[in-house]
N, C-alpha and C positions, 0 to 999 in steps of 0.2 A: 503751142499757144500759151499765152499768159492769161490765166483765168482766176478771177476772184470768186470765192465761195462764201456765201452767207448761209449759216446753218450747217457748218461742217462737223459739228459735234453731234448732230442728230443721226438717226439710224440710216436714213437715205443719203444725206449730205456727206457723211463719213465714207460711205461706200463709193460715192462719186469721186471724192477727193483722192481716195486711195487708188481707184482705178485710173483716173487721169494722170496721177503722179507716176504710176507704174508704166504709163505709155510715154513718159518723158515730157509731159506738159508741165509748165511752171505754175504751181498752185499756191495761191495765197488765201488764207482764211482769216476772217475777223471773228474772234470768239470772245465771250464775256470773261472767261477765266483761263489764264495761261496753263493752269494745272490740267486742263483738258487737251493740251497739245500732245497728241500721242502718235501721230503719223510722222515718221522720220523724214520723208521727202517733201513735207508741206511746210511752207513759211507761215507761221501763225503770228497774228497781231492782236493784242488784247484791246478790246474796245466794244462798242455797241453797234449793231447793224443799222441803227437809226441815226447815227452820228454823221450827218452830211459832210461836215468839215473833214472828218477822218476819211470818209469814202472818197472825197474829192482828191485828197492828198495821195491815197493809196492807188487810185485807179490810173495814175499817169502811166501811159505806155502799155496798157492792158488791151487784150483782144475781146474779152467776153466776161460776163457775170453769170453765175448760177446761184439762184435763190432756192434754198430748201428749208425754209423756216416753217414752224407750226405753232399753234396755240397749245401749249403743253398743259397736261393735267397731272395730278399726283400719282396716277396709275393709268393702265390701259383701259380701265373700266370706263364705259361711255358716260357714266354718271359721276365720275371722280371730279374733285374740285379743280377748277381752272387756276393755274398758278402763273401764267404769262399775262402780260398786258393784252387786252382784247383787240388792240389794233397793231400788235407787234409786226405782223406780216406786211400790212398795207403801209404802215409808217416807214418800214425799212425799204420797201419798194419805191415809195415816193422819194425818199432820200437818195437812193441809188440811181434812180432815173435822172435826177438833177445832177448828181456827180458824174454820171456818164455823159450827159450833154456838155458839161464843162470840159471834159477830157476827150470829146469826140469818139467815145466808145459806143458802138451801135448794138452789139449782139448781147441779148439777155435771154436766159431760159429759166422759168420759174416752175416749181412744183406746186400744183393746186390739188384739186380732188374731183373725181367724177361726181357730178351732181351740183358742183358749184356754178355760179353765174347762170348763163342761159340754159345750162343742162339740168337745172333743178326740176323744171317742169317735165322733163323726160324720164326722171327716175320713177321706178315703181311706187305706187301709193304707199305700200307698207314701209318701204325704205324711207320715204319722206316723213312719215309719222314717227318712226323710230328716231331719226336724226333730229327732227324738230323738237322732240321731247327729251333729248339728252344734251349733255354738254359738248358733244361733237358739233352741235349747231354753232357754237361760238367760233370754232375754226372755219366752218363753212361761210359764215358771214364775212370773216376777214379775207378768206380766199376770194370771195366774190369782189370785195373791195380792191384787192391787188390786181385782179383780172381787169377791172374797169380802168384802173390807172394805166396799166400796160397798153390796153387797147386804144387809149387816147394819146399815148406817147408817140414820139417819132422814132423810137427804137426798133430794131429788128428783133422782135420778141417771139418767143414760142412759149405757150402755156401748156404744161403737161398735166393731164387729169388722170392719174392712175385710179383703177378700181380698187377694191379692197386689197390692202398691202399685206404681204407675208414676208417672213425671213428665210425663205427657202434658198438653197444654193443653186439658183437657176437664172440664166441670163436671157431666156426666151421671152419675147414680147410680140404683141400685135398692136400696131399703131393705126388708129381709126380717126378720121375727121368726122365729128358729129356727136350723136347722142351717147349716153352711158351704155355700158355693156355689163353683163353679169360676170361672176367669177372673181378671181383674184390675180394679182401679179406680184412678183417678188421685188423687194427694194433693190436688189442687185440688177434686175432687169431694167428698172427705172433709171438707175445710174448709167447703165450701158446705153440706153436710148438717148440720154442727155449728151453723152460723149459722142455717140454716133451722129447726132444732129448737129453738134458743133463742128465736127470734122467735115461732114458732108455738106454743110450749109443747107440742110433741108428743113422744111416746116417753118420757114420764116413768116411771121405774122399769121400763124396757124394755131388753133387750139386742138390738141391731140389727146384723145382718150387712149390710155394704155391698158391692155389686158393681156393674158397669156394666149 
């Protein structure tokens, strides 16, 4: 498959690009700075994920898009300063949906978060209080916006909502349709789920919660 990745320099996006390339899929990634082009089997293009003109040009002849963008902070602290544009994810998804339509590309998988969108009300109360009073909330707001854009689109979308992410060397996951679950799941497992879903054409127009 020919797959375009947005967010390929992030921790989850990088793992997906590496995994898919190792399985002989043709991976192209749009990244902000070419110095971050570190995976030998990935074709990197310098640019912004919000650039609809660039996305339209690049997506000619592609099979799918994977979006693994986030609202970044200066550190992993929930209260660290936000350094990304607050609408980075949704602006990128809006641009890529338009570019996909122009190129007749249907399949897109995006990484969101457990608790985003209509799953917010299903989160435990203490979790909602913590997120709402930290800068994680900025990412949740934009994940919700990207979900709404996808759900209104004519694309064959899958929204992936992982529970708390970790960096363990583990590919095990449980995919559930519905409300949030407790626990954590590895970024490697999220990457594997995305590739599994693309290859098997499963979970089309579904919102999937991932846990271990």
